N, CA, C and O of each residue as an XYZ file, in Angstrom:
396
protein
N       5.190     -9.806      5.491
C       4.714    -10.289      4.212
C       5.669     -9.831      3.120
O       6.343     -8.808      3.240
N       5.706    -10.603      2.078
C       6.501    -10.233      0.913
C       5.747     -9.176      0.108
O       4.520     -9.208      0.013
N       6.509     -8.232     -0.474
C       5.910     -7.158     -1.259
C       6.504     -7.140     -2.658
O       7.707     -7.320     -2.842
N       5.629     -6.916     -3.649
C       6.051     -6.658     -5.020
C       5.451     -5.319     -5.426
O       4.477     -4.863     -4.826
N       6.025     -4.697     -6.435
C       5.580     -3.389     -6.886
C       5.219     -3.441     -8.364
O       6.003     -3.923     -9.182
N       4.018     -2.938     -8.713
C       3.614     -2.882    -10.122
C       4.463     -1.885    -10.887
O       4.678     -2.029    -12.091
N       4.941     -0.875    -10.181
C       5.731      0.191    -10.793
C       7.037      0.338    -10.003
O       7.023      0.388     -8.773
N       8.128      0.406    -10.699
C       9.439      0.521    -10.063
C       9.539      1.784     -9.203
O      10.298      1.810     -8.235
N       8.788      2.820     -9.543
C       8.821      4.060     -8.767
C       8.424      3.815     -7.321
O       9.010      4.402     -6.411
N       7.432      2.954     -7.094
C       6.991      2.682     -5.723
C       8.043      1.919     -4.933
O       8.163      2.098     -3.721
N       8.796      1.080     -5.605
C       9.910      0.381     -4.970
C      10.987      1.402     -4.575
O      11.497      1.374     -3.455
N      11.319      2.285     -5.489
C      12.328      3.317     -5.229
C      11.859      4.292     -4.157
O      12.664      4.768     -3.356
N      10.570      4.592     -4.134
C      10.021      5.527     -3.156
C      10.244      5.031     -1.729
O      10.407      5.822     -0.799
N      10.248      3.729     -1.578
C      10.495      3.149     -0.251
C      11.950      3.320      0.179
O      12.221      3.568      1.354
N      12.877      3.192     -0.748
C      14.287      3.081     -0.388
C      15.151      4.310     -0.659
O      16.239      4.423     -0.093
N      14.702      5.227     -1.503
C      15.500      6.405     -1.833
C      14.983      7.620     -1.063
O      13.931      8.165     -1.398
N      15.716      8.042     -0.036
C      15.242      9.108      0.852
C      14.895     10.422      0.145
O      13.969     11.113      0.569
N      15.606     10.775     -0.908
C      15.366     12.061     -1.572
C      14.212     12.013     -2.568
O      13.732     13.063     -2.996
N      13.763     10.836     -2.940
C      12.711     10.698     -3.943
C      11.335     10.962     -3.336
O      10.992     10.417     -2.286
N      10.550     11.807     -4.011
C       9.166     12.012     -3.582
C       8.176     11.648     -4.695
O       6.971     11.591     -4.451
N       8.664     11.406     -5.897
C       7.851     10.974     -7.045
C       6.658     11.886     -7.303
O       5.656     11.454     -7.871
N       6.762     13.142     -6.890
C       5.681     14.092     -7.114
C       4.587     14.074     -6.063
O       3.603     14.803     -6.186
N       4.739     13.256     -5.033
C       3.758     13.178     -3.955
C       4.147     14.145     -2.831
O       5.326     14.452     -2.655
N       3.163     14.619     -2.076
C       3.487     15.456     -0.907
C       4.376     14.687      0.080
O       4.265     13.467      0.204
N       5.245     15.402      0.767
C       6.199     14.752      1.677
C       5.493     13.946      2.773
O       5.972     12.874      3.143
N       4.376     14.435      3.295
C       3.688     13.687      4.348
C       3.117     12.374      3.809
O       3.031     11.392      4.546
N       2.729     12.347      2.542
C       2.231     11.114      1.914
C       3.372     10.118      1.760
O       3.196      8.925      2.009
N       4.542     10.603      1.349
C       5.712      9.732      1.193
C       6.110      9.153      2.545
O       6.416      7.965      2.646
N       6.108      9.976      3.573
C       6.460      9.503      4.922
C       5.479      8.421      5.378
O       5.886      7.385      5.902
N       4.201      8.669      5.175
C       3.187      7.695      5.556
C       3.316      6.415      4.723
O       3.154      5.312      5.246
N       3.604      6.563      3.439
C       3.807      5.408      2.557
C       4.929      4.518      3.096
O       4.778      3.300      3.179
N       6.034      5.127      3.455
C       7.169      4.351      3.972
C       6.813      3.627      5.273
O       7.251      2.498      5.493
N       6.026      4.267      6.128
C       5.576      3.611      7.362
C       4.663      2.430      7.044
O       4.777      1.368      7.656
N       3.761      2.619      6.087
C       2.832      1.540      5.715
C       3.583      0.354      5.116
O       3.268     -0.797      5.414
N       4.561      0.630      4.285
C       5.340     -0.460      3.673
C       6.083     -1.237      4.757
O       6.136     -2.466      4.713
N       6.654     -0.532      5.725
C       7.333     -1.211      6.842
C       6.336     -2.060      7.627
O       6.653     -3.181      8.025
N       5.134     -1.531      7.851
C       4.102     -2.283      8.563
C       3.707     -3.533      7.779
O       3.575     -4.614      8.353
N       3.519     -3.384      6.472
C       3.149     -4.529      5.625
C       4.235     -5.604      5.678
O       3.927     -6.789      5.808
N       5.488     -5.203      5.582
C       6.595     -6.172      5.628
C       6.594     -6.956      6.942
O       6.958     -8.132      6.963
N       6.188     -6.312      8.030
C       6.177     -6.969      9.332
C       4.915     -7.773      9.627
O       4.857     -8.500     10.618
N       3.910     -7.645      8.774
C       2.635     -8.333      9.008
C       2.729     -9.813      8.641
O       3.471    -10.202      7.739
N       1.967    -10.616      9.355
C       1.911    -12.047      9.049
C       1.004    -12.280      7.845
O       1.357    -13.018      6.925
N      -0.159    -11.649      7.857
C      -1.073    -11.703      6.708
C      -1.999    -10.493      6.783
O      -1.848     -9.655      7.672
N      -2.963    -10.393      5.855
C      -3.804     -9.197      5.778
C      -4.730     -9.021      6.983
O      -5.276     -7.935      7.176
N      -4.914    -10.039      7.779
C      -5.714     -9.873      8.995
C      -5.117     -8.816      9.914
O      -5.844     -8.131     10.633
N      -3.786     -8.682      9.890
C      -3.126     -7.639     10.678
C      -3.576     -6.247     10.243
O      -3.610     -5.327     11.060
N      -3.923     -6.082      8.965
C      -4.357     -4.785      8.446
C      -5.743     -4.425      8.979
O      -6.008     -3.266      9.300
N      -6.622     -5.418      9.069
C      -7.974     -5.169      9.577
C      -7.960     -4.809     11.065
O      -8.780     -4.011     11.519
N      -7.037     -5.391     11.815
C      -6.951     -5.147     13.251
C      -6.569     -3.699     13.538
O      -7.052     -3.111     14.506
N      -5.707     -3.120     12.708
C      -5.275     -1.735     12.903
C      -6.298     -0.814     12.239
O      -6.176     -0.486     11.058
N      -7.292     -0.406     12.996
C      -8.439      0.356     12.467
C      -8.041      1.651     11.773
O      -8.721      2.072     10.837
N      -6.960      2.294     12.201
C      -6.556      3.575     11.612
C      -6.152      3.446     10.137
O      -6.099      4.448      9.422
N      -5.870      2.232      9.682
C      -5.513      2.029      8.272
C      -6.722      2.120      7.356
O      -6.575      2.377      6.161
N      -7.919      1.913      7.900
C      -9.148      1.875      7.085
C      -8.970      0.923      5.910
O      -9.322      1.245      4.776
N      -8.423     -0.244      6.193
C      -8.171     -1.254      5.165
C      -9.503     -1.831      4.708
O     -10.310     -2.277      5.525
N      -9.730     -1.819      3.386
C     -10.999     -2.312      2.871
C     -10.860     -2.876      1.466
O      -9.978     -2.490      0.698
N     -11.767     -3.807      1.156
C     -11.868     -4.345     -0.194
C     -12.564     -3.319     -1.057
O     -13.504     -2.659     -0.615
N     -12.105     -3.186     -2.283
C     -12.740     -2.267     -3.212
C     -13.733     -3.019     -4.079
O     -13.651     -4.240     -4.211
N     -14.667     -2.294     -4.667
C     -15.752     -2.907     -5.433
C     -15.768     -2.379     -6.866
O     -14.974     -1.517     -7.242
N     -16.691     -2.919     -7.647
C     -16.894     -2.453     -9.019
C     -15.702     -2.758     -9.908
O     -15.218     -3.889     -9.946
N     -15.231     -1.743    -10.624
C     -14.097     -1.957    -11.528
C     -12.787     -2.148    -10.772
O     -11.752     -2.413    -11.383
N     -12.825     -2.016     -9.466
C     -11.655     -2.230     -8.600
C     -11.732     -3.560     -7.865
O     -10.968     -3.793     -6.928
N     -12.639     -4.428     -8.274
C     -12.782     -5.728     -7.629
C     -11.438     -6.450     -7.640
O     -10.759     -6.494     -8.666
N     -11.062     -7.009     -6.509
C      -9.775     -7.694     -6.385
C      -8.690     -6.807     -5.798
O      -7.584     -7.272     -5.523
N      -9.003     -5.541     -5.608
C      -8.046     -4.620     -5.014
C      -8.519     -4.219     -3.618
O      -9.689     -4.372     -3.265
N      -7.567     -3.699     -2.836
C      -7.835     -3.216     -1.488
C      -7.207     -1.834     -1.360
O      -6.278     -1.490     -2.090
N      -7.732     -1.047     -0.418
C      -7.109      0.251     -0.156
C      -6.745      0.356      1.319
O      -7.355     -0.264      2.191
N      -5.728      1.164      1.551
C      -5.225      1.422      2.894
C      -4.969      2.923      2.981
O      -4.344      3.493      2.086
N      -5.430      3.554      4.019
C      -5.301      5.004      4.157
C      -3.855      5.417      4.420
O      -3.176      4.849      5.275
N      -3.395      6.426      3.660
C      -2.116      7.075      3.946
C      -2.354      8.344      4.753
O      -1.599      8.661      5.672
N      -3.415      9.065      4.396
C      -3.918     10.191      5.184
C      -5.389     10.360      4.800
O      -5.951      9.473      4.158
N      -6.023     11.456      5.168
C      -7.446     11.603      4.871
C      -7.732     11.665      3.378
O      -8.847     11.372      2.948
N      -6.745     12.039      2.591
C      -6.938     12.241      1.158
C      -6.337     11.133      0.299
O      -6.917     10.784     -0.729
N      -5.220     10.583      0.677
C      -4.466      9.652     -0.162
C      -4.607      8.213      0.317
O      -4.663      7.948      1.518
N      -4.664      7.280     -0.645
C      -4.806      5.852     -0.354
C      -3.722      5.055     -1.076
O      -3.284      5.404     -2.172
N      -3.316      3.989     -0.428
C      -2.412      3.012     -1.015
C      -3.277      1.883     -1.559
O      -4.042      1.276     -0.810
N      -3.164      1.595     -2.855
C      -3.965      0.564     -3.504
C      -3.119     -0.707     -3.609
O      -1.993     -0.682     -4.103
N      -3.689     -1.816     -3.132
C      -2.977     -3.091     -3.049
C      -3.770     -4.211     -3.709
O      -4.994     -4.145     -3.820
N      -3.056     -5.231     -4.142
C      -3.646     -6.495     -4.586
C      -2.890     -7.610     -3.885
O      -1.788     -7.398     -3.377
N      -3.475     -8.789     -3.857
C      -2.817     -9.951     -3.259
C      -2.679    -11.030     -4.314
O      -3.603    -11.275     -5.090
N      -1.520    -11.675     -4.339
C      -1.307    -12.826     -5.201
C      -0.781    -13.959     -4.332
O      -0.269    -13.732     -3.236
N      -0.913    -15.162     -4.826
C      -0.408    -16.319     -4.088
C       0.858    -16.833     -4.751
O       0.966    -16.891     -5.976
N       1.797    -17.197     -3.921
C       3.030    -17.837     -4.368
C       3.201    -19.100     -3.542
O       2.443    -19.345     -2.604
N       4.180    -19.886     -3.889
C       4.396    -21.163     -3.203
C       4.604    -21.008     -1.698
O       4.286    -21.917     -0.931
N       5.143    -19.851     -1.267
C       5.401    -19.650      0.165
C       4.361    -18.746      0.838
O       4.602    -18.245      1.937
N       3.220    -18.533      0.199
C       2.150    -17.750      0.807
C       1.712    -16.581     -0.050
O       2.041    -16.499     -1.234
N       0.968    -15.682      0.561
C       0.464    -14.509     -0.143
C       1.536    -13.441     -0.287
O       2.421    -13.293      0.556
N       1.426    -12.706     -1.379
C       2.307    -11.582     -1.651
C       1.435    -10.345     -1.831
O       0.406    -10.402     -2.505
N       1.838     -9.235     -1.234
C       1.151     -7.963     -1.412
C       1.764     -7.274     -2.625
O       2.984     -7.141     -2.723
N       0.915     -6.842     -3.539
C       1.372     -6.104     -4.711
C       0.936     -4.653     -4.547
O      -0.257     -4.367     -4.446
N       1.903     -3.739     -4.522
C       1.595     -2.318     -4.442
C       1.243     -1.853     -5.847
O       2.080     -1.870     -6.750
N      -0.017     -1.436     -6.020
C      -0.526     -1.038     -7.333
C      -0.317      0.454     -7.565
O       0.222      0.858     -8.596
N      -0.749      1.281     -6.595
C      -0.646      2.727     -6.796
C      -0.879      3.483     -5.497
O      -1.313      2.926     -4.489
N      -0.574      4.772     -5.563
C      -0.933      5.724     -4.524
C      -1.883      6.683     -5.203
O      -1.544      7.280     -6.225
N      -3.092      6.839     -4.633
C      -4.104      7.633     -5.314
C      -4.746      8.671     -4.412
O      -4.932      8.460     -3.213
N      -5.078      9.793     -5.024
C      -5.816     10.870     -4.365
C      -7.297     10.600     -4.569
O      -7.791     10.688     -5.693
N      -8.002     10.277     -3.518
C      -9.413      9.942     -3.596
C     -10.290     11.158     -3.857
O     -11.481     11.008     -4.128
N      -9.734     12.345     -3.780
C     -10.536     13.556     -3.943
C     -10.434     14.172     -5.329
O     -10.897     15.293     -5.536
N      -9.846     13.472     -6.269
C      -9.750     13.998     -7.648
C     -10.903     13.526     -8.464
O     -11.002     13.860     -9.645
């Protein structure tokens, strides 16, 4: 799938090995794995099939967003948009669910 980033930092976090953007190293490592997985996916159904991702639609003020587990504490927040060649995943943020 095609990916876009709401924040340039998340784009750089994928490609710059030394950058951690203030996140724990294990979160950055998991983030990079998730981005690679997303790029290789045909559509979001692939996310639901991989149960360990805990991919889910968010509710309330987060309606229209989805989350994907990076570890037990951190989540990758995503949105989907449509373009002429299909859906695009938009990386919104990396968030600590325990704050």
